[in-house]
N, C-alpha and C positions, 0 to 999 in steps of 0.2 A: 881496340875492340868496338865494333859497331859501325856500320856503314850507312847510317841515316844521313840526314842533311848535315848535321854537325860533323860526324865522323868523316864523311866524304870531303867536306870543305877543309877539315884539318889535314887529311891525308894529302890532298892536292897542294895545300900551302907548304907543308913540310917537304914534299917532293920538289916543289918549285925553288925551295931554299937550298936544294942540293942534297937532302938527306935520303937515305935508303929507307923505304917505308913498306911495312906489311900490314894489311887490313884483314881482320877476322870478322866474319859475320855468319850467323847460322843459316842465313838465306842467301843462296848464290845470286838471286835476283837483285839483292841490295847493291851488288857491285855495278849495276846499270847506272847508278848515280855517279860513278867515276867516269872521267872522259876516256875515250877510246885509246888515247895515247898515254894513259897513266902508266908509268914505268914500274910501279911497285907491285908487290906480290899480293894476290888475292887468295885468302884461305877460308874455305867453308867449314864451319864448325863452331862449337861453343868456346867463347873466349876464356873460360876458366878450365877448359880441358887441356891436360898436359900435352897430349898428342898434337892438338891443334896449335898450341903455343910453340911447341918445338918445331913444327912445320913452318911456323911464321918466323923462326929464328930468334926465339926469346933468349937463348943462351948468349947471344951476341948483342942483345938490345941495350941501348943507352937509356931509353925511356919507354913507358907504357901508359897509354891513355884509354880508360874505360868510359866510353861515351854512348853506350847502348841506351835503350829507353827504359830499362829496368834497374832500379836501385840495388836489388839483391844481387843480380848478375854482375853489376859493376863492382860492388864491394867484394864479392867472392873472388872475382878475377883479379882485382887489385891486390888482395891479400895473398892469393896463390903466387902471383908474379913477384911480390915483394918478399914473402917469407920462404917460398920454395926455390925460386930462381935467383934471389938476391938482387933484383933490380931496385935500386934506390930511388930513381926518379919516376914516381908513379903518381898519376892524378886521375880522379874519377868524378864523373858528373853525378850529382845527387838531387833528386826532386824533393825529398823530405828534408826540410831544413833542420829538424831536430836531430837527424842522424849526422849531419855534416859536422857538428861540433865534436861528436864522439870520435869520428874517424880522423878528424884533424889532430886530436890528442893522441891518436895511435900512430901518427906520423904519415898518414895518407892525405895528400893534398886533395881538397874537394872543391868543386864548383857547384854551389847550390842554385840550380837553374830557376826554381820558382821564386826564391828570394830575390835573385838578381833581376828577373823580369818584373817582379812587383816594384822593386826600387826604381827601375827605369820608367815604369808607367807613372809612379808617384812623382818622379822628377818633372814630368811634363804636365801632370794633372794639378799639382799643388805648387804655388809659386815660391814657397819657402822650403828649405831643406832642414838639416843637412842631407845630402845625397851620398850614400856610401858607394864609392866607385870601386873600392877594394877593401876587404877586411881580412886581416891575418888573425884567425881565431886563436892560434896558439900564443902569439905575442900580444894579443889584445890591442892591436893598433889598427887604425883605419886611415885610408885616403878618402877624404870627403870634399865635395864641391859645396861651397857655402854662398849664400846670398848676403849682400851687404846693404846697410842703410846708406843713402847717397851722401850722408855727412862724412863717411869714411873716405870719399874721393878726395885726393889731394894729400892724404897722409902716406907715410912711408911704410914699407914692408916691416921694418924693425918695430914701428909703433903697433902695427897689427899683431905681430908675434908677441910683443910684450903684453898686449891687452888680452889676448886669447890663451896664452901659454902654449900655443901650438906652433908648428913650423910650416911656413908657406912653401910647399913643394914646387909649385909652378903657378903661373898666372896665364889665363887664356885671354888674349886681346885680339879682337878682329878675327876670331876663330883660329888663331895660331898660339901655340904654347910658348911661354917664355920662362926661362930660369931666372928668378929675380935676385938682385943684390939687395942688401939690407937698406940701401938708400933709394931703391926704386920707389916711385910714387904711384899710387893707385889712381887709375883714370876712370872716367865715366864709361860704363859698359864692360869693364874688366870683370872676369870671374876668377875667384880665388879657390885654389885647391890645397887643402891643409893635410899634413900628417899629424894625427892627434890620437891619444889613447881613446879607444872606442867608447868608453864610458863618459868621456869628456866632450864628445862631438856635439851633443846637444847644447852644452854650456857655451862652447865656442861659437856656435851658430847664434845663440841668444845675444852674445856680446856684439856680434857684427850686424845684427838686424836692429840694433838700437844705436842712438847717437853716441859717439865716443865720450867717455868721461873726461872731465876737465884736466885731470892729471896726465892724460895721454897726449893732450895737445901740446 
């Protein structure tokens, strides 16, 4: 639901992956954002209206994404699709971050647009993180990119994990992601991405922005 820039890009990406896609928008002009050769269905109507959803094939849908510009419309549509049509794979874009936590606990996956954008700006504006790349609100776990003190270069992934109590998910080296072994040694310029309980992300960052303690060496 929603054929703005995000919805149109999502529809095209899914179609290019070989999926059958239907796009719902209340304005037929919104479909001009889709390429002329877009093979999917275009449905004019409200994304939470049963008739519009049925025309879009909701009865056979594997998933539903509510990415219009209105929080209320997105949430209503997501709940209708989940509760009345039984579609389990539902995600919605949310601008108000205080609502995102509520709907995550109701089982509706959310993408809090404002928070994500703010985090990305902070990532470039302020030299130290942690920068939350993904947050699972229900499980209270985060994937974060962290900065390190140069004194950590030359130490192993196992030493880093022991010091932070977190798991190194991957390392970015020369702009390429690498799955690390416990023996892998951190090099100058590497960027570490940790899986860590959300409430402990700041503590893990603090450890890595200071010289390692003697017992770690």
